[in-house]
ROGUDO-143518 format. One record per residue (C-alpha): x, y, z; residue number from 1. Coordinates in pm, whole numbers, plus 50000, padded with zeros to 5 digits. Example, Ala and Ser with C-alpha at 12.3 -4.5 7.8 and 13.67 -1.06 7.14 Angstrom:
2
+-------+-------+-------+-----+
!  east ! north !    up ! num !
+-------+-------+-------+-----+
! 51230 ! 49550 ! 50780 !   1 !
! 51367 ! 49894 ! 50714 !   2 !
+-------+-------+-------+-----+
***
This chain:
284
+-------+-------+-------+-----+
!  east ! north !    up ! num !
+-------+-------+-------+-----+
! 50000 ! 50000 ! 50000 !   1 !
! 50104 ! 50362 ! 49946 !   2 !
! 50132 ! 50569 ! 50264 !   3 !
! 49872 ! 50846 ! 50276 !   4 !
! 50051 ! 51139 ! 50443 !   5 !
! 49724 ! 51322 ! 50500 !   6 !
! 49584 ! 51034 ! 50703 !   7 !
! 49916 ! 51003 ! 50885 !   8 !
! 49890 ! 51368 ! 50991 !   9 !
! 49530 ! 51309 ! 51099 !  10 !
! 49643 ! 51012 ! 51306 !  11 !
! 49922 ! 51217 ! 51467 !  12 !
! 49681 ! 51493 ! 51566 !  13 !
! 49444 ! 51247 ! 51735 !  14 !
! 49736 ! 51076 ! 51912 !  15 !
! 49865 ! 51407 ! 52047 !  16 !
! 49527 ! 51542 ! 52161 !  17 !
! 49392 ! 51212 ! 52295 !  18 !
! 49049 ! 51283 ! 52149 !  19 !
! 48887 ! 51341 ! 51812 !  20 !
! 48715 ! 51670 ! 51890 !  21 !
! 49024 ! 51881 ! 51958 !  22 !
! 49218 ! 51709 ! 51680 !  23 !
! 48938 ! 51793 ! 51433 !  24 !
! 48946 ! 52157 ! 51542 !  25 !
! 49321 ! 52174 ! 51487 !  26 !
! 49285 ! 52016 ! 51143 !  27 !
! 48987 ! 52239 ! 51045 !  28 !
! 48765 ! 51941 ! 50961 !  29 !
! 48457 ! 51797 ! 51128 !  30 !
! 48483 ! 51522 ! 51387 !  31 !
! 48279 ! 51268 ! 51183 !  32 !
! 48506 ! 51320 ! 50883 !  33 !
! 48815 ! 51271 ! 51101 !  34 !
! 48669 ! 50954 ! 51255 !  35 !
! 48599 ! 50810 ! 50910 !  36 !
! 48950 ! 50891 ! 50792 !  37 !
! 49107 ! 50718 ! 51094 !  38 !
! 48883 ! 50413 ! 51046 !  39 !
! 48985 ! 50396 ! 50681 !  40 !
! 49350 ! 50427 ! 50781 !  41 !
! 49314 ! 50139 ! 51027 !  42 !
! 49150 ! 49925 ! 50760 !  43 !
! 49433 ! 49999 ! 50517 !  44 !
! 49693 ! 49904 ! 50779 !  45 !
! 49499 ! 49601 ! 50897 !  46 !
! 49519 ! 49687 ! 51267 !  47 !
! 49357 ! 49909 ! 51527 !  48 !
! 49551 ! 50221 ! 51621 !  49 !
! 49331 ! 50347 ! 51905 !  50 !
! 49130 ! 50204 ! 52189 !  51 !
! 48821 ! 50423 ! 52199 !  52 !
! 48610 ! 50524 ! 52498 !  53 !
! 48321 ! 50769 ! 52519 !  54 !
! 48551 ! 51051 ! 52633 !  55 !
! 48897 ! 50981 ! 52496 !  56 !
! 49114 ! 50751 ! 52289 !  57 !
! 49434 ! 50567 ! 52379 !  58 !
! 49700 ! 50434 ! 52148 !  59 !
! 49725 ! 50060 ! 52102 !  60 !
! 50068 ! 49895 ! 52081 !  61 !
! 50053 ! 49933 ! 51703 !  62 !
! 49941 ! 50294 ! 51745 !  63 !
! 50234 ! 50378 ! 51975 !  64 !
! 50477 ! 50234 ! 51723 !  65 !
! 50315 ! 50422 ! 51436 !  66 !
! 50322 ! 50747 ! 51635 !  67 !
! 50694 ! 50703 ! 51694 !  68 !
! 50749 ! 50647 ! 51322 !  69 !
! 50500 ! 50917 ! 51216 !  70 !
! 50688 ! 51196 ! 51390 !  71 !
! 51005 ! 51096 ! 51207 !  72 !
! 50831 ! 51056 ! 50872 !  73 !
! 50650 ! 51391 ! 50886 !  74 !
! 50970 ! 51565 ! 50998 !  75 !
! 51155 ! 51420 ! 50700 !  76 !
! 50882 ! 51525 ! 50458 !  77 !
! 50863 ! 51876 ! 50603 !  78 !
! 51242 ! 51912 ! 50582 !  79 !
! 51242 ! 51798 ! 50220 !  80 !
! 50970 ! 52046 ! 50127 !  81 !
! 51158 ! 52326 ! 50302 !  82 !
! 51471 ! 52244 ! 50101 !  83 !
! 51272 ! 52247 ! 49776 !  84 !
! 51127 ! 52592 ! 49856 !  85 !
! 51470 ! 52725 ! 49959 !  86 !
! 51621 ! 52602 ! 49632 !  87 !
! 51344 ! 52777 ! 49439 !  88 !
! 51423 ! 53102 ! 49623 !  89 !
! 51798 ! 53058 ! 49571 !  90 !
! 51862 ! 53026 ! 49947 !  91 !
! 52124 ! 52813 ! 50118 !  92 !
! 52056 ! 52662 ! 50459 !  93 !
! 52262 ! 52433 ! 50680 !  94 !
! 52113 ! 52227 ! 50963 !  95 !
! 52355 ! 52128 ! 51239 !  96 !
! 52247 ! 51856 ! 51484 !  97 !
! 52412 ! 51820 ! 51824 !  98 !
! 52399 ! 51573 ! 52111 !  99 !
! 52289 ! 51684 ! 52459 ! 100 !
! 52561 ! 51871 ! 52646 ! 101 !
! 52771 ! 51942 ! 52336 ! 102 !
! 52797 ! 52304 ! 52226 ! 103 !
! 52847 ! 52401 ! 51864 ! 104 !
! 52777 ! 52775 ! 51885 ! 105 !
! 53138 ! 52894 ! 51852 ! 106 !
! 53181 ! 52678 ! 51539 ! 107 !
! 52865 ! 52832 ! 51392 ! 108 !
! 52991 ! 53183 ! 51470 ! 109 !
! 53322 ! 53109 ! 51297 ! 110 !
! 53146 ! 52969 ! 50992 ! 111 !
! 52893 ! 53252 ! 50971 ! 112 !
! 53173 ! 53510 ! 50978 ! 113 !
! 53301 ! 53363 ! 50649 ! 114 !
! 52965 ! 53259 ! 50499 ! 115 !
! 52696 ! 53508 ! 50605 ! 116 !
! 52499 ! 53401 ! 50296 ! 117 !
! 52425 ! 53058 ! 50448 ! 118 !
! 52142 ! 53040 ! 50703 ! 119 !
! 52208 ! 52807 ! 50998 ! 120 !
! 51951 ! 52602 ! 51187 ! 121 !
! 52032 ! 52382 ! 51486 ! 122 !
! 51865 ! 52052 ! 51576 ! 123 !
! 51896 ! 51932 ! 51938 ! 124 !
! 51906 ! 51554 ! 51946 ! 125 !
! 51738 ! 51322 ! 52191 ! 126 !
! 51996 ! 51147 ! 52405 ! 127 !
! 51935 ! 50808 ! 52241 ! 128 !
! 51908 ! 50937 ! 51883 ! 129 !
! 52223 ! 51049 ! 51704 ! 130 !
! 52279 ! 50947 ! 51345 ! 131 !
! 51913 ! 50923 ! 51229 ! 132 !
! 51876 ! 51291 ! 51127 ! 133 !
! 52185 ! 51261 ! 50906 ! 134 !
! 52034 ! 50959 ! 50732 ! 135 !
! 51682 ! 51091 ! 50683 ! 136 !
! 51782 ! 51439 ! 50568 ! 137 !
! 51681 ! 51644 ! 50871 ! 138 !
! 52043 ! 51753 ! 50931 ! 139 !
! 52351 ! 51808 ! 50716 ! 140 !
! 52615 ! 51785 ! 50991 ! 141 !
! 52612 ! 51627 ! 51336 ! 142 !
! 52825 ! 51697 ! 51644 ! 143 !
! 52789 ! 51359 ! 51811 ! 144 !
! 52922 ! 51117 ! 52068 ! 145 !
! 53021 ! 50760 ! 52001 ! 146 !
! 52894 ! 50493 ! 51993 ! 147 !
! 52652 ! 50512 ! 51699 ! 148 !
! 52619 ! 50339 ! 51365 ! 149 !
! 52881 ! 50496 ! 51138 ! 150 !
! 52778 ! 50300 ! 50828 ! 151 !
! 52742 ! 50541 ! 50538 ! 152 !
! 52878 ! 50833 ! 50740 ! 153 !
! 53209 ! 51015 ! 50737 ! 154 !
! 53330 ! 51103 ! 51086 ! 155 !
! 53600 ! 51345 ! 51202 ! 156 !
! 53734 ! 51295 ! 51559 ! 157 !
! 53704 ! 51601 ! 51784 ! 158 !
! 53782 ! 51505 ! 52142 ! 159 !
! 53713 ! 51285 ! 52442 ! 160 !
! 53527 ! 51332 ! 52766 ! 161 !
! 53488 ! 51127 ! 53081 ! 162 !
! 53172 ! 50966 ! 53211 ! 163 !
! 53023 ! 51024 ! 53553 ! 164 !
! 52764 ! 50833 ! 53750 ! 165 !
! 52444 ! 51018 ! 53831 ! 166 !
! 52279 ! 50897 ! 54153 ! 167 !
! 52003 ! 51024 ! 54382 ! 168 !
! 52137 ! 51200 ! 54692 ! 169 !
! 51976 ! 50925 ! 54903 ! 170 !
! 52177 ! 50648 ! 54733 ! 171 !
! 52421 ! 50456 ! 54962 ! 172 !
! 52710 ! 50539 ! 54725 ! 173 !
! 52634 ! 50911 ! 54705 ! 174 !
! 52878 ! 51009 ! 54981 ! 175 !
! 53181 ! 50856 ! 54813 ! 176 !
! 53431 ! 51084 ! 54634 ! 177 !
! 53447 ! 50855 ! 54328 ! 178 !
! 53336 ! 50515 ! 54202 ! 179 !
! 53458 ! 50225 ! 53992 ! 180 !
! 53254 ! 50014 ! 53751 ! 181 !
! 53266 ! 49732 ! 54005 ! 182 !
! 53085 ! 49956 ! 54256 ! 183 !
! 52796 ! 49979 ! 54011 ! 184 !
! 52751 ! 49605 ! 53956 ! 185 !
! 52387 ! 49514 ! 54004 ! 186 !
! 52264 ! 49873 ! 53987 ! 187 !
! 51975 ! 49938 ! 53745 ! 188 !
! 52117 ! 50163 ! 53474 ! 189 !
! 51885 ! 50384 ! 53271 ! 190 !
! 52013 ! 50365 ! 52916 ! 191 !
! 51894 ! 50242 ! 52578 ! 192 !
! 52089 ! 49917 ! 52590 ! 193 !
! 52026 ! 49781 ! 52939 ! 194 !
! 51704 ! 49932 ! 53067 ! 195 !
! 51408 ! 50141 ! 52964 ! 196 !
! 51468 ! 50409 ! 52702 ! 197 !
! 51349 ! 50749 ! 52820 ! 198 !
! 51230 ! 51013 ! 52577 ! 199 !
! 51441 ! 51297 ! 52719 ! 200 !
! 51719 ! 51374 ! 52963 ! 201 !
! 51470 ! 51555 ! 53185 ! 202 !
! 51271 ! 51233 ! 53218 ! 203 !
! 51589 ! 51032 ! 53269 ! 204 !
! 51717 ! 51251 ! 53554 ! 205 !
! 51373 ! 51269 ! 53712 ! 206 !
! 51369 ! 50889 ! 53727 ! 207 !
! 51718 ! 50887 ! 53880 ! 208 !
! 51618 ! 51143 ! 54143 ! 209 !
! 51311 ! 50934 ! 54233 ! 210 !
! 51524 ! 50623 ! 54290 ! 211 !
! 51432 ! 50428 ! 53976 ! 212 !
! 51795 ! 50370 ! 53875 ! 213 !
! 52124 ! 50543 ! 53803 ! 214 !
! 52266 ! 50693 ! 53485 ! 215 !
! 52612 ! 50704 ! 53332 ! 216 !
! 52646 ! 51032 ! 53144 ! 217 !
! 52923 ! 51232 ! 52978 ! 218 !
! 53065 ! 51502 ! 53202 ! 219 !
! 52952 ! 51788 ! 52977 ! 220 !
! 52586 ! 51698 ! 53032 ! 221 !
! 52612 ! 51754 ! 53407 ! 222 !
! 52665 ! 52129 ! 53360 ! 223 !
! 52313 ! 52161 ! 53221 ! 224 !
! 52145 ! 51931 ! 53474 ! 225 !
! 52277 ! 52033 ! 53813 ! 226 !
! 52010 ! 51984 ! 54078 ! 227 !
! 52023 ! 51945 ! 54458 ! 228 !
! 51869 ! 51596 ! 54465 ! 229 !
! 52132 ! 51445 ! 54233 ! 230 !
! 52496 ! 51356 ! 54290 ! 231 !
! 52753 ! 51321 ! 54009 ! 232 !
! 53054 ! 51104 ! 54080 ! 233 !
! 53353 ! 51025 ! 53855 ! 234 !
! 53386 ! 50660 ! 53754 ! 235 !
! 53762 ! 50624 ! 53761 ! 236 !
! 53797 ! 50319 ! 53534 ! 237 !
! 53528 ! 50403 ! 53277 ! 238 !
! 53628 ! 50445 ! 52914 ! 239 !
! 53623 ! 50803 ! 52781 ! 240 !
! 53351 ! 50901 ! 52537 ! 241 !
! 53473 ! 51014 ! 52195 ! 242 !
! 53311 ! 51309 ! 52023 ! 243 !
! 53311 ! 51370 ! 51649 ! 244 !
! 53161 ! 51556 ! 51359 ! 245 !
! 52965 ! 51341 ! 51114 ! 246 !
! 52827 ! 51395 ! 50765 ! 247 !
! 52676 ! 51151 ! 50514 ! 248 !
! 52932 ! 50989 ! 50287 ! 249 !
! 52929 ! 51149 ! 49945 ! 250 !
! 52805 ! 51481 ! 50079 ! 251 !
! 52985 ! 51736 ! 49861 ! 252 !
! 52779 ! 52053 ! 49891 ! 253 !
! 53012 ! 52349 ! 49936 ! 254 !
! 52855 ! 52484 ! 50259 ! 255 !
! 52876 ! 52141 ! 50423 ! 256 !
! 53243 ! 52094 ! 50330 ! 257 !
! 53333 ! 52443 ! 50449 ! 258 !
! 53139 ! 52406 ! 50774 ! 259 !
! 53308 ! 52072 ! 50843 ! 260 !
! 53654 ! 52227 ! 50801 ! 261 !
! 53570 ! 52534 ! 51011 ! 262 !
! 53394 ! 52336 ! 51285 ! 263 !
! 53677 ! 52083 ! 51311 ! 264 !
! 53924 ! 52362 ! 51390 ! 265 !
! 53685 ! 52550 ! 51620 ! 266 !
! 53569 ! 52251 ! 51822 ! 267 !
! 53918 ! 52116 ! 51874 ! 268 !
! 54017 ! 52451 ! 52025 ! 269 !
! 53916 ! 52553 ! 52378 ! 270 !
! 53570 ! 52705 ! 52373 ! 271 !
! 53487 ! 53024 ! 52564 ! 272 !
! 53387 ! 52961 ! 52923 ! 273 !
! 53435 ! 52632 ! 53117 ! 274 !
! 53620 ! 52366 ! 52917 ! 275 !
! 53452 ! 52034 ! 52838 ! 276 !
! 53681 ! 51846 ! 53073 ! 277 !
! 53620 ! 52071 ! 53373 ! 278 !
! 53414 ! 51913 ! 53646 ! 279 !
! 53103 ! 52087 ! 53778 ! 280 !
! 53081 ! 52194 ! 54136 ! 281 !
! 52957 ! 51942 ! 54392 ! 282 !
! 52594 ! 51855 ! 54322 ! 283 !
! 52488 ! 51849 ! 54682 ! 284 !
+-------+-------+-------+-----+
***
């Protein structure tokens, strides 16, 4: 079957509002029309997307998966349409994605000083998503942390940073000056590989603070998430995290090549303010 983007946008609106009435208002269509469109979409897919009650709707397992995919698909389509319109107007735009805690502003300033004709957009990445925007066209360049799938990507090493353990202040290990990986054996770790995947760092740290587990995070992230109910401790034998710039292989557009060269030099140099390897103050 061919994917009907209009029905996909209808589905997304209902999923986000949790009811047909408000979704219909947002879409400027009547509620009966929206209901029929969603029913037709479910019939085309061969599965139910919503569990309906008299007052609201809830996503089924299939609906939750489709919603996750729908946000990515619509973002890709919107980005592609924006690029088409920019090309028609003769504009050049560069989208730079960056992982949480990494700062690319001084590289953008250096590039913009030489290329004021190129508009720059930034795309903050979710902590568990890195290379996807480079593959689906949402971003031209990424300032990322390893590990991620480098297949089809060209990467340029930038630096390394240490990892720290994030624990609730009530944790038995919170009073120690540092930890080893052996100290963390048996601890529930909130990450994509070994435990539940959270949708944001705010959610992740809220779960840590409430005693649902611990997190191992790069040091640079702690500067943005200092809070009195969390404790950050160095893990002395953990492997450093490598940072890099990444672009799709075969990318040869002039702005991308020039940004890559400028950003490599800028990001390898000390940035203004606290350096990436400088520890935050005690999170007590």
